[in-house]
C-alpha positions in Angstrom: -71.2 -28.5 -34.5 -74.1 -30.0 -36.6 -76.0 -33.1 -35.7 -76.0 -35.6 -38.6 -78.3 -38.6 -38.6 -77.5 -41.7 -40.8 -80.3 -44.1 -41.5 -78.1 -47.3 -41.5 -74.4 -48.3 -41.2 -72.1 -47.0 -43.9 -68.4 -47.7 -44.4 -66.4 -45.9 -41.6 -63.7 -44.7 -43.9 -66.3 -42.7 -45.9 -67.9 -41.1 -42.8 -64.6 -40.3 -41.1 -64.3 -36.7 -42.5 -67.8 -36.0 -41.2 -67.2 -37.5 -37.8 -64.1 -35.3 -37.4 -66.2 -32.1 -37.8 -69.7 -32.9 -36.6 -71.8 -35.1 -34.3 -72.8 -38.2 -36.3 -75.4 -40.6 -35.1 -75.8 -43.8 -37.1 -78.9 -46.0 -36.8 -77.4 -49.4 -36.2 -80.6 -51.2 -35.3 -80.8 -54.5 -37.1 -83.4 -54.2 -39.9 -83.0 -57.6 -41.6 -82.9 -55.6 -44.8 -86.4 -54.1 -44.3 -86.9 -50.5 -45.2 -87.3 -48.0 -42.3 -90.8 -47.0 -41.6 -91.8 -43.4 -42.1 -92.2 -42.9 -38.4 -88.8 -44.5 -37.9 -87.2 -41.9 -40.2 -89.0 -39.1 -38.4 -87.8 -40.2 -35.0 -84.2 -40.6 -36.3 -84.2 -37.2 -37.9 -85.7 -35.3 -35.0 -83.3 -32.5 -34.2 -80.9 -33.5 -36.9 -79.4 -30.8 -39.2 -78.5 -33.3 -41.9 -79.8 -36.7 -42.8 -77.9 -39.3 -44.9 -80.5 -41.6 -46.4 -80.6 -44.6 -48.7 -83.0 -45.6 -51.5 -84.8 -47.9 -49.0 -85.8 -45.0 -46.7 -89.2 -43.4 -47.3 -89.0 -39.6 -47.5 -92.3 -38.3 -48.7 -93.5 -34.8 -48.0 -95.3 -35.9 -44.8 -91.9 -37.1 -43.4 -89.9 -34.1 -44.5 -92.3 -31.7 -43.1 -91.8 -33.2 -39.6 -88.0 -32.9 -39.8 -88.0 -29.2 -39.1 -84.3 -28.8 -38.4 -83.0 -30.5 -41.6 -80.9 -28.4 -43.9 -79.5 -31.1 -46.1 -80.5 -34.5 -47.2 -77.6 -36.6 -48.7 -78.7 -39.7 -50.5 -76.4 -42.7 -50.4 -77.2 -43.7 -54.0 -77.9 -42.3 -57.4 -81.6 -42.7 -57.6 -83.8 -40.4 -55.5 -87.2 -41.9 -56.2 -87.7 -42.5 -52.5 -87.6 -38.7 -51.9 -90.3 -36.2 -52.7 -87.8 -33.9 -54.3 -90.4 -31.2 -55.1 -91.4 -31.1 -51.4 -87.8 -30.9 -50.4 -87.3 -28.0 -52.7 -90.3 -26.2 -51.3 -89.0 -26.7 -47.8 -85.6 -25.2 -48.8 -83.7 -28.5 -48.3 -80.5 -29.2 -50.1 -80.7 -32.7 -51.7 -77.6 -34.5 -53.0 -76.8 -37.9 -54.3 -73.8 -40.0 -55.4 -73.7 -40.0 -59.2 -70.9 -41.7 -61.2 -69.2 -43.5 -58.4 -71.1 -46.8 -58.7 -71.1 -46.9 -62.5 -68.4 -49.6 -62.9 -69.5 -51.7 -60.0 -73.1 -51.8 -61.3 -72.0 -52.4 -64.9 -69.7 -55.3 -63.7 -72.6 -56.8 -61.8 -75.0 -56.5 -64.7 -72.5 -58.5 -66.8 -72.1 -61.0 -64.0 -75.8 -61.6 -63.9 -75.9 -61.9 -67.7 -73.1 -64.5 -67.7 -74.7 -66.4 -64.8 -78.0 -66.7 -66.7 -76.5 -67.2 -70.1 -74.2 -70.0 -68.9 -76.6 -71.4 -66.4 -74.3 -71.1 -63.4 -77.0 -71.3 -60.8 -78.1 -74.7 -62.1 -74.5 -75.8 -62.6 -73.5 -74.9 -59.0 -76.5 -76.8 -57.6 -75.7 -79.8 -59.9 -72.3 -80.1 -58.3 -73.4 -79.5 -54.8 -76.1 -82.1 -55.1 -73.4 -84.7 -55.9 -74.8 -85.3 -59.4 -71.6 -84.5 -61.3 -70.2 -87.8 -62.6 -68.1 -86.6 -65.4 -68.0 -84.5 -68.5 -71.1 -84.7 -70.7 -71.7 -83.5 -74.2 -75.2 -82.0 -73.7 -75.1 -81.0 -70.0 -76.6 -77.6 -69.1 -76.0 -76.0 -72.5 -76.0 -72.3 -72.4 -75.8 -69.3 -74.8 -72.6 -67.7 -76.1 -72.5 -63.9 -76.1 -70.3 -63.4 -79.2 -72.4 -62.2 -82.1 -75.5 -61.7 -80.0 -77.4 -58.4 -79.7 -77.5 -56.5 -76.4 -80.4 -54.1 -76.0 -79.7 -51.4 -73.4 -82.7 -49.5 -72.0 -81.3 -46.3 -70.5 -78.0 -45.1 -72.1 -76.7 -43.1 -69.1 -73.4 -43.7 -67.4 -74.2 -47.2 -66.4 -75.8 -48.2 -69.7 -72.7 -46.9 -71.5 -70.4 -48.8 -69.1 -72.3 -52.0 -69.9 -72.0 -51.3 -73.6 -68.2 -50.9 -73.3 -68.1 -54.3 -71.6 -70.3 -55.9 -74.2 -67.9 -54.8 -77.0 -65.3 -57.0 -75.3 -67.6 -60.0 -75.7 -68.2 -59.3 -79.4 -71.8 -58.3 -78.9 -73.8 -55.9 -81.1 -75.3 -53.0 -79.1 -78.6 -51.3 -79.6 -80.2 -49.0 -77.2 -83.4 -47.1 -76.3 -83.4 -43.9 -74.4 -85.7 -40.9 -74.1 -83.3 -39.1 -76.4 -80.5 -40.4 -78.6 -77.0 -40.3 -77.1 -74.4 -37.9 -78.3 -73.2 -39.2 -81.8 -69.6 -39.4 -80.4 -70.9 -41.8 -77.7 -72.7 -43.8 -80.3 -69.6 -44.1 -82.5 -67.3 -45.0 -79.6 -69.7 -47.8 -78.5 -70.8 -48.8 -81.9 -74.3 -48.4 -80.5 -77.4 -47.9 -82.6 -80.5 -46.0 -81.3 -83.8 -47.8 -81.9 -87.4 -47.7 -80.7 -88.3 -49.7 -77.6 -90.3 -52.1 -79.8 -87.4 -52.7 -82.1 -85.1 -53.3 -79.1 -87.4 -55.8 -77.6 -87.8 -57.8 -80.9 -84.1 -57.7 -82.0 -82.3 -58.2 -78.7 -80.9 -61.5 -77.4 -80.3 -59.8 -74.1 -82.3 -56.8 -72.7 -80.5 -55.0 -69.9 -82.3 -52.3 -67.9 -80.5 -49.2 -66.8 -83.3 -46.5 -66.7 -84.4 -44.4 -63.8 -87.7 -45.2 -62.1 -90.5 -42.7 -62.9 -94.0 -42.6 -64.1 -92.9 -43.5 -67.6 -90.7 -46.4 -66.7 -93.0 -48.0 -64.1 -93.8 -51.5 -65.5 -92.0 -50.5 -68.8 -91.4 -54.3 -69.1 -94.9 -55.6 -68.9 -96.7 -58.6 -70.4 -96.9 -57.0 -73.8 -93.2 -56.1 -73.8 -92.2 -59.6 -72.7 -94.3 -61.1 -75.5 -92.3 -59.0 -78.0 -89.0 -60.5 -76.9 -87.4 -63.5 -78.5 -88.2 -66.8 -76.8 -84.5 -67.3 -76.5 -83.9 -63.9 -75.0 -82.6 -63.0 -71.5 -83.7 -60.1 -69.3 -81.3 -58.4 -66.8 -82.4 -55.8 -64.3 -80.0 -53.8 -62.2 -82.1 -50.6 -62.4 -85.2 -50.5 -60.2 -87.6 -53.4 -59.4 -90.8 -51.7 -60.5 -89.5 -51.2 -64.0 -90.5 -54.8 -64.5 -94.0 -56.3 -63.8 -92.9 -59.3 -61.8 -96.2 -61.2 -62.1 -96.0 -60.8 -65.9 -92.4 -61.9 -65.9 -93.2 -65.1 -64.0 -96.0 -65.8 -66.5 -93.6 -65.2 -69.4 -91.0 -67.5 -68.0 -93.6 -70.2 -67.3 -94.9 -70.0 -70.8 -91.4 -70.0 -72.3 -91.9 -66.6 -73.8 -88.4 -65.7 -72.7 -85.5 -68.0 -71.7 -84.3 -66.5 -68.4 -83.6 -63.5 -66.2 -81.0 -62.0 -63.9 -82.5 -59.8 -61.3 -80.8 -57.6 -58.6 -83.8 -55.6 -57.8 -87.5 -56.4 -57.1 -90.8 -54.8 -57.4 -91.7 -55.0 -53.7 -88.3 -55.2 -52.1 -87.3 -57.1 -50.0 -90.2 -59.3 -51.0 -89.6 -61.5 -54.1 -92.4 -62.9 -56.2 -92.6 -66.6 -55.2 -92.8 -67.6 -58.8 -89.3 -66.3 -59.4 -87.9 -68.5 -56.7 -89.1 -71.6 -58.5 -87.4 -70.8 -61.8 -84.2 -72.7 -62.6 -83.1 -70.1 -65.3 -83.5 -67.1 -63.1 -80.5 -65.7 -61.1 -81.5 -63.6 -58.1 -79.3 -61.2 -56.0 -80.2 -59.1 -53.0 -79.6 -55.6 -54.5 -75.8 -56.0 -54.7 -74.9 -54.1 -57.9 -73.0 -51.3 -56.1 -71.7 -53.7 -53.3 -68.0 -53.3 -53.6 -65.8 -51.9 -50.9 -64.5 -49.2 -53.3 -67.9 -48.0 -54.5 -69.7 -48.0 -51.1 -66.8 -46.2 -49.4 -66.7 -43.5 -52.2 -70.5 -43.1 -51.9 -70.2 -42.5 -48.1 -67.4 -40.0 -48.7 -69.5 -38.1 -51.3 -72.3 -37.9 -48.7 -69.8 -36.6 -46.2 -68.5 -34.0 -48.7 -72.0 -32.7 -49.5 -72.9 -32.3 -45.8 -69.6 -30.7 -44.9 -69.9 -28.2 -47.8 -73.5 -27.3 -46.7 -72.4 -26.3 -43.2 -69.1 -24.6 -44.3 -71.0 -22.3 -46.7 -69.1 -23.7 -49.7 -70.5 -24.8 -53.1 -72.3 -28.1 -52.4 -71.3 -30.9 -54.8 -73.6 -33.6 -56.2 -76.7 -31.5 -55.8 -80.2 -32.6 -57.0 -81.8 -29.4 -55.5 
């Protein structure tokens, strides 16, 4: 029987197969949403044969080297930018993640943020709660229709494509930027046009971010990029916080260089730039894009499947290394 450490509580239904076969210890200390410290991860993983982690858990080489019993590291999430994957490979660790399963939940949430910003739902909700609603008005909180507008998708992977499918239903035109053009069949099915990042920024009424975080995408949306956007444009980020330079975003919003933003992720989570908190036309969410019962349960189940396969000697699914 292997010892499996889990960095934070996950849906019980997803962990049930793992509990039936192995000793599972879940770190249930209240974190207040704060990431675990490196030392905290080391202490939790001491003696563990498997570790189920999240994107908020720091797993650099210095941590992995101290977890001498680990055979498998199962990431509860798609991104692995918190893991030194090269170091894990050198140490002979199996690394897995949960691709595909959160695609629809994340795409739904990206559209929810877009609608909330475009139709000024945050301000409308507050207007009613403040007791200021005295009847229908012709010019109250006018927003932006999506029909006929151009959606620019940065990162045309599974989630980017799912957002494009939803945009078609709103009658939007879709353009996209990716490191490489998508398969022509995908482009035809989504009526999506491949463009340069500069063209995407200048033509889009909405820019939606769905790229991985790496050296190339860090601060991809910086002051220069924001200046290229339409003054009426909206920015939506459900990818990774550091893709956007938050200080530059605040300055752009203050200067009216763009019209609004919907953010589910932040540059220094859980810290949020104070300037964003003051913006009426910014909708903020606490990293909720995959937060559906269905998606999170499937993610936990995929982690369980990967760990079980590792110890049974079978082919390990969802491998990164």
